[in-house]
Structure formats: C-alpha cells, structure tokens
C-alpha positions as CSV (number, residue, x, y, z in Angstrom):
1,M,55.4,79.6,123.0
2,H,56.5,77.1,125.8
3,D,53.7,78.3,127.7
4,A,50.6,77.9,125.4
5,V,52.0,74.4,124.7
6,R,52.2,73.8,128.5
7,R,49.0,74.7,128.7
8,Y,47.9,72.9,125.8
9,D,46.2,76.8,124.8
10,I,45.4,76.1,121.1
11,T,44.1,79.3,120.3
12,M,47.2,81.0,121.6
13,L,49.5,78.8,119.9
14,K,47.9,79.2,116.5
15,S,48.3,83.2,117.3
16,L,51.9,82.7,118.1
17,V,52.9,80.5,115.0
18,A,50.8,83.0,112.6
19,G,52.7,85.8,114.4
20,G,56.2,84.1,113.4
21,A,57.3,83.4,117.3
22,P,60.1,81.1,116.8
23,L,59.6,77.5,117.1
24,T,63.5,76.9,117.5
25,E,63.2,78.5,121.0
26,I,64.7,76.8,123.9
27,D,63.4,76.8,127.4
28,E,65.4,76.4,130.7
29,K,65.3,72.7,130.3
30,A,66.4,72.5,126.9
31,C,63.1,71.8,125.4
32,T,61.6,73.4,122.2
33,P,58.0,73.7,122.2
34,L,58.0,70.5,119.9
35,H,59.3,68.3,122.6
36,L,56.7,69.8,125.1
37,A,53.9,68.8,122.6
38,V,55.3,65.5,121.7
39,D,55.2,64.7,125.7
40,G,51.6,66.4,125.8
41,P,48.4,64.7,126.8
42,A,47.4,62.2,123.8
43,D,44.5,64.2,123.1
44,A,46.3,67.3,122.3
45,V,49.4,66.2,120.7
46,L,48.1,65.6,117.2
47,E,46.8,69.2,117.1
48,M,49.5,71.2,118.9
49,L,52.4,69.3,116.7
50,T,50.4,70.2,113.5
51,I,49.8,73.8,114.4
52,L,53.9,73.7,115.4
53,L,54.6,72.2,112.1
54,S,52.5,74.4,109.7
55,S,55.2,77.1,109.9
56,D,57.3,77.7,107.1
57,E,59.9,75.3,105.5
58,E,63.0,76.9,107.0
59,E,62.0,77.0,110.2
60,I,61.2,73.4,110.4
61,S,64.2,72.8,108.5
62,E,65.7,74.2,111.7
63,I,63.7,72.1,114.0
64,L,64.9,68.9,112.3
65,D,68.3,69.9,112.7
66,L,67.6,70.6,116.5
67,L,66.2,67.3,116.6
68,K,68.4,65.0,114.9
69,N,69.8,63.2,118.0
70,E,66.2,62.7,119.5
71,T,64.8,59.8,117.7
72,R,61.2,59.9,119.1
73,Y,60.8,63.4,118.6
74,L,62.3,63.3,115.1
75,V,60.3,60.5,114.2
76,V,57.0,62.3,114.7
77,A,58.2,65.6,113.2
78,R,59.1,63.7,110.3
79,L,55.9,61.8,109.8
80,L,53.7,65.4,110.4
81,I,55.7,66.7,107.9
82,S,55.1,63.9,105.4
83,E,51.6,64.0,105.9
84,R,51.5,68.1,105.3
85,L,53.3,68.1,102.3
C-alpha cells in the first residue's frame, strides 16, 4: 500500500483497500499510508485520503490511535472521517 501511495496510483490504492490491505502497516520510516498521503502532492492528497479512510470503522479507529500524538495527521483524518459519516 505504501508503494501505491508513493506513486499516487489511485487505481492500485482502491484495489488494495477493497481487498482489505492493512492501513496500519508501518514502513521503514515508521510511516503509515496515511502519513504518506498527507504529505503527497496537493492534487492527490484529498483523493488518496478519501480512499484510505473508506475502510471499515475498526481499522479507522486503529489509525486514529496510531496518530494520536501527530496533530497534523490526526486533524486531517478526523475532518475527512466526519465528512464521510
């Protein structure tokens, strides 16, 4: 999933999320796919985050827990989740 986000591969990202790929996986730099998406280019950020946060509620809860000390990422995630609900 990290590679799909790094390449801004929306089609692959949708496929991975639909297939149940873990959103909480951490890469070699301790980043989740959400970290990478937030730091992506402006024109891709919203679409990638919307896809990432379209998974089930339990996984979203795990992501929010991972981000609890990272205000910038947490604010973005919470805003997108509130728009979704």
